[in-house]
LOVOBA-104558 format. One record per residue (C-alpha): residue number from 1; x, y, z; residue in three letters. Coordinates in nm, 4 decimals. Last residue first. Layout:
N
kepa->NUM, u->X, v->Y, w->Z, tidren->ALA .
...
END
This chain:
326
kepa->326, u->1.7628, v->6.1937, w->7.9397, tidren->VAL .
kepa->325, u->1.9540, v->5.8866, w->7.8422, tidren->HIS .
kepa->324, u->2.2101, v->5.8696, w->7.5631, tidren->VAL .
kepa->323, u->2.2261, v->5.5533, w->7.3507, tidren->ILE .
kepa->322, u->1.8523, v->5.5124, w->7.4158, tidren->SER .
kepa->321, u->1.7635, v->5.5106, w->7.0452, tidren->ARG .
kepa->320, u->1.5640, v->5.8329, w->7.0682, tidren->GLU .
kepa->319, u->1.8362, v->5.9945, w->7.2807, tidren->ILE .
kepa->318, u->2.1164, v->5.9200, w->7.0392, tidren->LEU .
kepa->317, u->1.8884, v->6.0164, w->6.7516, tidren->VAL .
kepa->316, u->1.8158, v->6.3566, w->6.9173, tidren->GLU .
kepa->315, u->2.1876, v->6.4111, w->6.9675, tidren->LEU .
kepa->314, u->2.2473, v->6.3544, w->6.5948, tidren->ILE .
kepa->313, u->1.9710, v->6.6106, w->6.5251, tidren->GLN .
kepa->312, u->2.1670, v->6.8470, w->6.7551, tidren->ILE .
kepa->311, u->2.4721, v->6.8067, w->6.5395, tidren->ALA .
kepa->310, u->2.2751, v->6.8608, w->6.2188, tidren->ASN .
kepa->309, u->2.1182, v->7.1762, w->6.3727, tidren->LEU .
kepa->308, u->2.4529, v->7.3276, w->6.4670, tidren->ALA .
kepa->307, u->2.6484, v->7.2753, w->6.1448, tidren->ALA .
kepa->306, u->2.5110, v->7.2937, w->5.7907, tidren->GLY .
kepa->305, u->2.1530, v->7.2838, w->5.9008, tidren->LYS .
kepa->304, u->2.2083, v->7.5976, w->6.1124, tidren->ARG .
kepa->303, u->2.5423, v->7.7688, w->6.0442, tidren->ILE .
kepa->302, u->2.5523, v->7.6777, w->5.6763, tidren->ASN .
kepa->301, u->2.2015, v->7.8035, w->5.6066, tidren->ASP .
kepa->300, u->2.1118, v->7.6188, w->5.2888, tidren->ALA .
kepa->299, u->2.1066, v->7.6634, w->4.9074, tidren->ILE .
kepa->298, u->2.1124, v->7.3910, w->4.6431, tidren->VAL .
kepa->297, u->2.1430, v->7.4690, w->4.2721, tidren->PHE .
kepa->296, u->2.0492, v->7.1874, w->4.0337, tidren->CYS .
kepa->295, u->2.1796, v->7.0183, w->3.7235, tidren->HIS .
kepa->294, u->2.0656, v->6.6800, w->3.5980, tidren->ILE .
kepa->293, u->2.2087, v->6.3852, w->3.4146, tidren->GLY .
kepa->292, u->2.1363, v->6.0787, w->3.2031, tidren->HIS .
kepa->291, u->2.2781, v->6.1068, w->2.8527, tidren->ASP .
kepa->290, u->2.5321, v->6.3789, w->2.9159, tidren->VAL .
kepa->289, u->2.5855, v->6.7371, w->2.7959, tidren->SER .
kepa->288, u->2.2172, v->6.8408, w->2.8127, tidren->LEU .
kepa->287, u->2.2066, v->6.8221, w->3.1873, tidren->ASP .
kepa->286, u->1.8324, v->6.8250, w->3.2634, tidren->LYS .
kepa->285, u->1.6955, v->7.0924, w->3.4924, tidren->ARG .
kepa->284, u->1.6509, v->7.1978, w->3.8558, tidren->LEU .
kepa->283, u->1.7308, v->7.5740, w->3.8836, tidren->ARG .
kepa->282, u->1.6312, v->7.5748, w->4.2541, tidren->THR .
kepa->281, u->1.6667, v->7.3404, w->4.5470, tidren->VAL .
kepa->280, u->1.6142, v->7.4957, w->4.8901, tidren->LEU .
kepa->279, u->1.7668, v->7.3244, w->5.1926, tidren->ALA .
kepa->278, u->1.5391, v->7.3790, w->5.4903, tidren->VAL .
kepa->277, u->1.6505, v->7.4908, w->5.8403, tidren->ASP .
kepa->276, u->1.5889, v->7.8619, w->5.8228, tidren->HIS .
kepa->275, u->1.7900, v->8.1660, w->5.9376, tidren->GLY .
kepa->274, u->1.9303, v->8.2317, w->5.5889, tidren->SER .
kepa->273, u->1.7145, v->8.0453, w->5.3376, tidren->VAL .
kepa->272, u->1.5577, v->8.3219, w->5.1227, tidren->ASP .
kepa->271, u->1.8545, v->8.5522, w->5.1492, tidren->ARG .
kepa->270, u->2.0749, v->8.2775, w->5.0107, tidren->PRO .
kepa->269, u->1.8849, v->8.3003, w->4.6821, tidren->THR .
kepa->268, u->1.5693, v->8.1615, w->4.5231, tidren->VAL .
kepa->267, u->1.4604, v->8.1606, w->4.1561, tidren->ILE .
kepa->266, u->1.1135, v->8.0142, w->4.1166, tidren->SER .
kepa->265, u->1.0214, v->7.6524, w->4.0681, tidren->ASP .
kepa->264, u->1.1389, v->7.5777, w->4.4190, tidren->SER .
kepa->263, u->1.2253, v->7.2299, w->4.5392, tidren->VAL .
kepa->262, u->1.2172, v->7.1793, w->4.9135, tidren->LYS .
kepa->261, u->1.4512, v->6.9715, w->5.1274, tidren->VAL .
kepa->260, u->1.4471, v->6.9406, w->5.5092, tidren->PHE .
kepa->259, u->1.1438, v->6.7123, w->5.5441, tidren->PRO .
kepa->258, u->1.2407, v->6.4998, w->5.2394, tidren->HIS .
kepa->257, u->0.9462, v->6.4057, w->5.0257, tidren->ALA .
kepa->256, u->1.0137, v->6.7202, w->4.8211, tidren->ASN .
kepa->255, u->1.3305, v->6.5674, w->4.6847, tidren->LEU .
kepa->254, u->1.1704, v->6.2468, w->4.5650, tidren->SER .
kepa->253, u->0.8724, v->6.4276, w->4.4134, tidren->VAL .
kepa->252, u->1.0981, v->6.6722, w->4.2355, tidren->LYS .
kepa->251, u->1.3128, v->6.3906, w->4.0915, tidren->VAL .
kepa->250, u->0.9916, v->6.2152, w->3.9782, tidren->GLN .
kepa->249, u->0.8905, v->6.5300, w->3.7846, tidren->ASP .
kepa->248, u->1.2426, v->6.5578, w->3.6433, tidren->LEU .
kepa->247, u->1.2399, v->6.2010, w->3.5011, tidren->ASP .
kepa->246, u->1.5730, v->6.0356, w->3.5026, tidren->VAL .
kepa->245, u->1.7263, v->5.8008, w->3.2426, tidren->GLU .
kepa->244, u->1.9592, v->5.5426, w->3.3865, tidren->GLN .
kepa->243, u->2.3082, v->5.5085, w->3.5280, tidren->ASP .
kepa->242, u->2.3007, v->5.8661, w->3.6644, tidren->PHE .
kepa->241, u->2.4990, v->6.1870, w->3.6302, tidren->GLU .
kepa->240, u->2.4759, v->6.4675, w->3.8854, tidren->CYS .
kepa->239, u->2.5849, v->6.8294, w->3.8369, tidren->GLN .
kepa->238, u->2.5391, v->7.0107, w->4.1620, tidren->ILE .
kepa->237, u->2.5728, v->7.3867, w->4.2103, tidren->SER .
kepa->236, u->2.6225, v->7.4442, w->4.5830, tidren->VAL .
kepa->235, u->2.5089, v->7.7530, w->4.7701, tidren->SER .
kepa->234, u->2.6104, v->7.8443, w->5.1254, tidren->HIS .
kepa->233, u->2.4061, v->8.0620, w->5.3616, tidren->ALA .
kepa->232, u->2.5325, v->8.3712, w->5.5406, tidren->ASN .
kepa->231, u->2.7154, v->8.6998, w->5.4798, tidren->LYS .
kepa->230, u->2.7586, v->8.6704, w->5.1020, tidren->VAL .
kepa->229, u->3.0815, v->8.8037, w->4.9492, tidren->PRO .
kepa->228, u->3.1797, v->8.4677, w->4.7928, tidren->VAL .
kepa->227, u->3.4296, v->8.1995, w->4.8855, tidren->ARG .
kepa->226, u->3.4675, v->7.9388, w->4.6127, tidren->VAL .
kepa->225, u->3.4928, v->7.5579, w->4.6348, tidren->CYS .
kepa->224, u->3.5484, v->7.3459, w->4.3214, tidren->THR .
kepa->223, u->3.4530, v->6.9808, w->4.3544, tidren->ALA .
kepa->222, u->3.4846, v->6.6393, w->4.1925, tidren->SER .
kepa->221, u->3.3143, v->6.3133, w->4.2694, tidren->VAL .
kepa->220, u->3.3299, v->5.9654, w->4.1034, tidren->LYS .
kepa->219, u->3.1527, v->5.7238, w->4.3366, tidren->LEU .
kepa->218, u->3.3709, v->5.4200, w->4.4274, tidren->ASP .
kepa->217, u->3.3289, v->5.4475, w->4.8020, tidren->PRO .
kepa->216, u->2.9459, v->5.4844, w->4.7788, tidren->LEU .
kepa->215, u->2.8425, v->5.4573, w->5.1431, tidren->ASN .
kepa->214, u->2.6387, v->5.7840, w->5.1057, tidren->LEU .
kepa->213, u->2.8118, v->5.9367, w->5.4063, tidren->ILE .
kepa->212, u->3.1596, v->5.8080, w->5.3095, tidren->LYS .
kepa->211, u->3.1377, v->5.9016, w->4.9401, tidren->LYS .
kepa->210, u->3.0152, v->6.2500, w->5.0193, tidren->THR .
kepa->209, u->3.2826, v->6.2943, w->5.2860, tidren->GLU .
kepa->208, u->3.5603, v->6.2231, w->5.0355, tidren->GLU .
kepa->207, u->3.4528, v->6.4749, w->4.7733, tidren->MET .
kepa->206, u->3.3423, v->6.7531, w->5.0063, tidren->MET .
kepa->205, u->3.6523, v->6.7266, w->5.2229, tidren->LYS .
kepa->204, u->3.8763, v->6.7093, w->4.9145, tidren->ILE .
kepa->203, u->3.7259, v->7.0419, w->4.8024, tidren->GLU .
kepa->202, u->3.7825, v->7.2036, w->5.1366, tidren->GLU .
kepa->201, u->4.1442, v->7.0790, w->5.1435, tidren->LYS .
kepa->200, u->4.2028, v->7.2561, w->4.8128, tidren->SER .
kepa->199, u->4.2604, v->7.0662, w->4.4865, tidren->TYR .
kepa->198, u->4.5687, v->7.1055, w->4.2713, tidren->GLY .
kepa->197, u->4.7138, v->6.7589, w->4.3505, tidren->ASN .
kepa->196, u->4.9845, v->6.9083, w->4.5712, tidren->ASP .
kepa->195, u->4.7237, v->7.0570, w->4.8016, tidren->LEU .
kepa->194, u->4.5945, v->7.4183, w->4.8223, tidren->LEU .
kepa->193, u->4.4980, v->7.5369, w->5.1706, tidren->VAL .
kepa->192, u->4.1498, v->7.6313, w->5.2947, tidren->ASP .
kepa->191, u->3.8990, v->7.7796, w->5.0490, tidren->ILE .
kepa->190, u->4.0250, v->7.8916, w->4.7076, tidren->LEU .
kepa->189, u->3.8374, v->8.0552, w->4.4224, tidren->PRO .
kepa->188, u->3.8056, v->8.3926, w->4.6075, tidren->ILE .
kepa->187, u->3.5131, v->8.6005, w->4.4820, tidren->VAL .
kepa->186, u->3.5005, v->8.9771, w->4.4785, tidren->ASN .
kepa->185, u->3.2867, v->9.2834, w->4.5505, tidren->HIS .
kepa->184, u->3.4083, v->9.2650, w->4.9169, tidren->ALA .
kepa->183, u->3.6250, v->8.9515, w->4.9739, tidren->ILE .
kepa->182, u->3.9528, v->9.1441, w->4.9690, tidren->PRO .
kepa->181, u->4.2329, v->8.8901, w->4.9045, tidren->GLN .
kepa->180, u->4.4189, v->8.6490, w->5.1347, tidren->PRO .
kepa->179, u->4.1265, v->8.6324, w->5.3758, tidren->TYR .
kepa->178, u->4.1703, v->8.7273, w->5.7389, tidren->TYR .
kepa->177, u->4.2996, v->9.0817, w->5.7744, tidren->GLU .
kepa->176, u->4.1662, v->9.2274, w->5.4495, tidren->PRO .
kepa->175, u->4.2623, v->9.5884, w->5.3623, tidren->ALA .
kepa->174, u->4.0074, v->9.8617, w->5.4182, tidren->ASN .
kepa->173, u->3.7623, v->9.9937, w->5.1647, tidren->GLY .
kepa->172, u->3.4517, v->9.9879, w->5.3881, tidren->GLU .
kepa->171, u->3.3301, v->9.6724, w->5.2122, tidren->LEU .
kepa->170, u->3.6762, v->9.5341, w->5.2992, tidren->THR .
kepa->169, u->3.6138, v->9.5607, w->5.6726, tidren->ARG .
kepa->168, u->3.2569, v->9.4371, w->5.6591, tidren->GLU .
kepa->167, u->3.3659, v->9.1291, w->5.4625, tidren->LEU .
kepa->166, u->3.6627, v->9.0797, w->5.6940, tidren->ASP .
kepa->165, u->3.4355, v->9.1074, w->5.9974, tidren->LYS .
kepa->164, u->3.2083, v->8.8381, w->5.8591, tidren->ILE .
kepa->163, u->3.4988, v->8.6060, w->5.7984, tidren->GLY .
kepa->162, u->3.6489, v->8.6668, w->6.1417, tidren->GLN .
kepa->161, u->3.3103, v->8.5909, w->6.3019, tidren->TYR .
kepa->160, u->3.3099, v->8.2386, w->6.1673, tidren->GLY .
kepa->159, u->3.4805, v->8.1276, w->5.8486, tidren->SER .
kepa->158, u->3.1629, v->7.9693, w->5.7107, tidren->GLY .
kepa->157, u->2.9987, v->8.3011, w->5.7997, tidren->SER .
kepa->156, u->3.1835, v->8.4250, w->5.4853, tidren->VAL .
kepa->155, u->2.9394, v->8.2536, w->5.2591, tidren->ALA .
kepa->154, u->3.0344, v->7.9640, w->5.0311, tidren->GLN .
kepa->153, u->2.9627, v->7.9336, w->4.6657, tidren->TYR .
kepa->152, u->3.0210, v->7.5641, w->4.5980, tidren->SER .
kepa->151, u->3.0793, v->7.3987, w->4.2622, tidren->THR .
kepa->150, u->3.0168, v->7.0292, w->4.2783, tidren->TYR .
kepa->149, u->3.0478, v->6.7498, w->4.0203, tidren->SER .
kepa->148, u->2.8886, v->6.4112, w->4.0867, tidren->VAL .
kepa->147, u->2.9204, v->6.0923, w->3.8889, tidren->ARG .
kepa->146, u->2.7361, v->5.7612, w->3.8522, tidren->LYS .
kepa->145, u->2.4382, v->5.7922, w->4.0830, tidren->ILE .
kepa->144, u->2.2039, v->5.4948, w->4.0533, tidren->GLY .
kepa->143, u->1.8420, v->5.6120, w->4.0508, tidren->LEU .
kepa->142, u->1.7964, v->5.4950, w->4.4101, tidren->HIS .
kepa->141, u->2.0535, v->5.7543, w->4.5221, tidren->LYS .
kepa->140, u->1.8181, v->6.0408, w->4.4330, tidren->LEU .
kepa->139, u->1.7026, v->6.1324, w->4.7813, tidren->ALA .
kepa->138, u->2.0548, v->6.0627, w->4.9069, tidren->ASN .
kepa->137, u->2.1935, v->6.3099, w->4.6533, tidren->LEU .
kepa->136, u->1.9788, v->6.5939, w->4.7723, tidren->VAL .
kepa->135, u->2.0516, v->6.5557, w->5.1458, tidren->LEU .
kepa->134, u->2.4054, v->6.4791, w->5.0393, tidren->VAL .
kepa->133, u->2.4517, v->6.8302, w->4.9106, tidren->SER .
kepa->132, u->2.3184, v->7.0166, w->5.2168, tidren->GLN .
kepa->131, u->2.5473, v->6.8225, w->5.4446, tidren->ILE .
kepa->130, u->2.8560, v->6.8401, w->5.2151, tidren->THR .
kepa->129, u->2.8468, v->7.2174, w->5.2087, tidren->SER .
kepa->128, u->2.8557, v->7.2334, w->5.5928, tidren->CYS .
kepa->127, u->3.1298, v->6.9746, w->5.6303, tidren->ASN .
kepa->126, u->3.0196, v->6.6694, w->5.8207, tidren->PRO .
kepa->125, u->2.9570, v->6.6266, w->6.1970, tidren->ASN .
kepa->124, u->3.1811, v->6.3496, w->6.3351, tidren->ALA .
kepa->123, u->3.0749, v->6.1242, w->6.6224, tidren->ILE .
kepa->122, u->3.3133, v->6.0317, w->6.9083, tidren->ILE .
kepa->121, u->3.2157, v->5.7892, w->7.1861, tidren->TYR .
kepa->120, u->3.3586, v->5.4631, w->7.0705, tidren->GLY .
kepa->119, u->3.2969, v->5.1498, w->6.8660, tidren->ASN .
kepa->118, u->2.9792, v->5.2853, w->6.7086, tidren->MET .
kepa->117, u->2.7376, v->5.0555, w->6.5265, tidren->ASN .
kepa->116, u->2.4046, v->5.1984, w->6.6240, tidren->MET .
kepa->115, u->2.5091, v->5.5534, w->6.5281, tidren->LEU .
kepa->114, u->2.5787, v->5.4389, w->6.1723, tidren->GLU .
kepa->113, u->2.2023, v->5.3767, w->6.1372, tidren->HIS .
kepa->112, u->2.1591, v->5.7541, w->6.1252, tidren->ALA .
kepa->111, u->2.2827, v->5.7430, w->5.7670, tidren->ASN .
kepa->110, u->2.0896, v->5.9813, w->5.5405, tidren->VAL .
kepa->109, u->1.8336, v->6.1779, w->5.7492, tidren->GLU .
kepa->108, u->2.0735, v->6.1802, w->6.0429, tidren->PRO .
kepa->107, u->2.3690, v->6.3256, w->5.8474, tidren->VAL .
kepa->106, u->2.6530, v->6.1365, w->6.0128, tidren->VAL .
kepa->105, u->3.0235, v->6.0701, w->5.9890, tidren->LEU .
kepa->104, u->3.0776, v->5.7639, w->6.2124, tidren->PRO .
kepa->103, u->3.4214, v->5.7148, w->6.3595, tidren->ILE .
kepa->102, u->3.6246, v->5.3958, w->6.3024, tidren->ASN .
kepa->101, u->3.7078, v->5.4777, w->5.9402, tidren->PRO .
kepa->100, u->3.8537, v->5.8160, w->6.0457, tidren->ASP .
kepa->99, u->3.7532, v->6.0434, w->5.7587, tidren->MET .
kepa->98, u->3.5516, v->6.2831, w->5.9673, tidren->ARG .
kepa->97, u->3.7711, v->6.2851, w->6.2795, tidren->PHE .
kepa->96, u->3.9463, v->6.6248, w->6.2764, tidren->ALA .
kepa->95, u->3.7168, v->6.7997, w->6.0272, tidren->SER .
kepa->94, u->3.5492, v->7.0049, w->6.2958, tidren->SER .
kepa->93, u->3.1841, v->6.9881, w->6.4152, tidren->ASN .
kepa->92, u->3.2365, v->6.7194, w->6.6749, tidren->ASP .
kepa->91, u->2.9549, v->6.5343, w->6.8518, tidren->ILE .
kepa->90, u->3.1240, v->6.3934, w->7.1553, tidren->VAL .
kepa->89, u->2.9558, v->6.1291, w->7.3703, tidren->TYR .
kepa->88, u->3.0955, v->6.1450, w->7.7238, tidren->CYS .
kepa->87, u->3.2183, v->5.8199, w->7.8813, tidren->GLY .
kepa->86, u->3.5144, v->5.9896, w->8.0576, tidren->LYS .
kepa->85, u->3.7569, v->5.8700, w->7.7850, tidren->SER .
kepa->84, u->3.5297, v->6.0373, w->7.5330, tidren->ALA .
kepa->83, u->3.5891, v->6.3780, w->7.6977, tidren->ALA .
kepa->82, u->3.9642, v->6.3298, w->7.6847, tidren->ILE .
kepa->81, u->3.9459, v->6.2020, w->7.3246, tidren->PRO .
kepa->80, u->3.7514, v->6.5189, w->7.2295, tidren->ALA .
kepa->79, u->4.0015, v->6.7456, w->7.4059, tidren->TYR .
kepa->78, u->4.3259, v->6.7330, w->7.1981, tidren->LYS .
kepa->77, u->4.2026, v->6.6479, w->6.8469, tidren->LEU .
kepa->76, u->3.8938, v->6.8628, w->6.8971, tidren->SER .
kepa->75, u->4.1024, v->7.1726, w->6.9935, tidren->THR .
kepa->74, u->4.3312, v->7.1207, w->6.6946, tidren->SER .
kepa->73, u->4.0329, v->7.0828, w->6.4605, tidren->GLY .
kepa->72, u->3.8398, v->7.3898, w->6.5525, tidren->GLY .
kepa->71, u->3.6158, v->7.4944, w->6.8380, tidren->ALA .
kepa->70, u->3.2740, v->7.3543, w->6.7521, tidren->SER .
kepa->69, u->3.2197, v->7.0630, w->6.9952, tidren->PHE .
kepa->68, u->2.8875, v->6.9498, w->7.1392, tidren->LEU .
kepa->67, u->2.9583, v->6.7447, w->7.4456, tidren->ALA .
kepa->66, u->2.7148, v->6.4747, w->7.5676, tidren->VAL .
kepa->65, u->2.6617, v->6.2773, w->7.8879, tidren->ASP .
kepa->64, u->2.8970, v->6.4902, w->8.1003, tidren->PHE .
kepa->63, u->3.1070, v->6.3826, w->8.3986, tidren->GLY .
kepa->62, u->3.2626, v->6.6223, w->8.6473, tidren->GLU .
kepa->61, u->3.6081, v->6.5361, w->8.5113, tidren->ASP .
kepa->60, u->3.5250, v->6.6810, w->8.1737, tidren->PHE .
kepa->59, u->3.6958, v->7.0167, w->8.2127, tidren->SER .
kepa->58, u->4.0090, v->6.8680, w->8.3696, tidren->GLN .
kepa->57, u->4.2245, v->6.8897, w->8.0542, tidren->GLU .
kepa->56, u->4.1268, v->7.2547, w->8.0024, tidren->ASN .
kepa->55, u->3.8504, v->7.4650, w->7.8454, tidren->LEU .
kepa->54, u->3.8050, v->7.7983, w->8.0226, tidren->GLU .
kepa->53, u->3.4516, v->7.8464, w->8.1505, tidren->LYS .
kepa->52, u->3.1775, v->8.0540, w->7.9919, tidren->ILE .
kepa->51, u->2.9398, v->8.1964, w->8.2586, tidren->VAL .
kepa->50, u->2.5695, v->8.1172, w->8.1984, tidren->LEU .
kepa->49, u->2.3263, v->8.3847, w->8.3126, tidren->ASP .
kepa->48, u->1.9747, v->8.2562, w->8.3230, tidren->HIS .
kepa->47, u->1.6514, v->8.3684, w->8.1552, tidren->GLY .
kepa->46, u->1.6425, v->8.0771, w->7.9164, tidren->GLN .
kepa->45, u->2.0035, v->8.1420, w->7.8126, tidren->TYR .
kepa->44, u->2.1932, v->8.4679, w->7.8504, tidren->LYS .
kepa->43, u->2.5674, v->8.4242, w->7.7942, tidren->VAL .
kepa->42, u->2.8292, v->8.5703, w->8.0343, tidren->VAL .
kepa->41, u->3.1947, v->8.6053, w->7.9438, tidren->ASN .
kepa->40, u->3.4354, v->8.4674, w->8.2016, tidren->GLY .
kepa->39, u->3.6307, v->8.2596, w->7.9572, tidren->ALA .
kepa->38, u->3.6333, v->8.4093, w->7.6061, tidren->SER .
kepa->37, u->4.0058, v->8.4774, w->7.5679, tidren->ARG .
kepa->36, u->4.0912, v->8.1644, w->7.7757, tidren->PRO .
kepa->35, u->3.9332, v->7.9532, w->7.5018, tidren->SER .
kepa->34, u->3.5779, v->7.8175, w->7.5269, tidren->ALA .
kepa->33, u->3.3565, v->7.6074, w->7.7518, tidren->PHE .
kepa->32, u->2.9836, v->7.6312, w->7.8365, tidren->LEU .
kepa->31, u->2.8069, v->7.4008, w->8.0795, tidren->THR .
kepa->30, u->2.4408, v->7.3018, w->8.0627, tidren->LEU .
kepa->29, u->2.3283, v->7.1006, w->8.3650, tidren->THR .
kepa->28, u->2.0196, v->6.8890, w->8.4418, tidren->SER .
kepa->27, u->1.8922, v->6.8845, w->8.0850, tidren->TYR .
kepa->26, u->1.5652, v->6.8886, w->7.8958, tidren->SER .
kepa->25, u->1.5737, v->7.0337, w->7.5463, tidren->PHE .
kepa->24, u->1.2986, v->7.2832, w->7.4591, tidren->GLY .
kepa->23, u->1.3551, v->7.2617, w->7.0840, tidren->LYS .
kepa->22, u->1.3916, v->7.6371, w->7.0409, tidren->GLU .
kepa->21, u->1.6224, v->7.6530, w->7.3431, tidren->GLU .
kepa->20, u->1.8510, v->7.3773, w->7.2153, tidren->LEU .
kepa->19, u->1.8392, v->7.5511, w->6.8738, tidren->ILE .
kepa->18, u->1.9519, v->7.8844, w->7.0183, tidren->SER .
kepa->17, u->2.2218, v->7.7312, w->7.2358, tidren->LEU .
kepa->16, u->2.3776, v->7.5375, w->6.9447, tidren->PHE .
kepa->15, u->2.3556, v->7.8602, w->6.7435, tidren->THR .
kepa->14, u->2.5813, v->8.0275, w->7.0011, tidren->ARG .
kepa->13, u->2.8340, v->7.7528, w->6.9607, tidren->GLY .
kepa->12, u->2.8044, v->7.7651, w->6.5790, tidren->VAL .
kepa->11, u->2.8852, v->8.1363, w->6.5764, tidren->MET .
kepa->10, u->3.1635, v->8.1144, w->6.8357, tidren->GLY .
kepa->9, u->3.1529, v->8.1863, w->7.2097, tidren->SER .
kepa->8, u->3.0394, v->7.8347, w->7.3073, tidren->ALA .
kepa->7, u->3.3431, v->7.6688, w->7.1563, tidren->GLY .
kepa->6, u->3.2860, v->7.3506, w->7.3535, tidren->VAL .
kepa->5, u->2.9270, v->7.2995, w->7.4665, tidren->ILE .
kepa->4, u->2.8694, v->7.0601, w->7.7534, tidren->ALA .
kepa->3, u->2.5443, v->6.8794, w->7.8257, tidren->ILE .
kepa->2, u->2.4428, v->6.6874, w->8.1391, tidren->LYS .
kepa->1, u->2.1266, v->6.4846, w->8.0869, tidren->MET .
END
């Protein structure tokens, strides 16, 4: 299997490499691509020196089986179709293709079956906050979800290295260079650009992606997305209303049955999940404002399960189902 990683110098790109190594993936070649600024840098991997190559229109001519993309929407829009035209399966971490009705948007534990019905070679990896949220909602889907309201508290690592640097910069009392306001000792109630309807692009992503992944096109979903001065791991407060009465003990059983979800009866924080693959559910309780509802607080490492791990799990499904051959 010939694997390419596009955006290999970024946080998600480096985490792709870490997880591939942890899982002991077999491959014949592993090729790293990035922007001209990062080309020529050397990455240590399994005792070998891998030199990052500059991404260009000829990069996929040698023929790859799979390309893991995490280099931003504009890069994906330009280069993912080129890779796909060469018969390379592209698993893309940007928002470029997520809402394309012809391209599967996949969280393997929820809708891996979508990979069996593909018309092309591009697969979209969902938004990081969406991934951890739909893991919970899918486990409760059988109860008849009526309405969902999200409030996300998103770590600066969701903005890559520039977000972490801006947190460090403003903690030292310097002016921000990436965020519109200082993020140190602060929260910024806007992620991405504000749209005419008053929602941000990030909020619309969570709302629309949830409906597509769960295959509930008429589900009522709202979201508020907030950037917080946390280095890593996103948190999402979920208010979920159902068509029927819900029993909290049964909710716990349903959630804990999921291999990547764990309900905690104690208070947990992003520190408890950073660097791990599980989504922790805390503060599970009845919503007293509606007849059939719950509140919960879901925390997950946005770089691992929220991005790199989910993409590699998609690759594992492609291999398992003989769509990609090792």
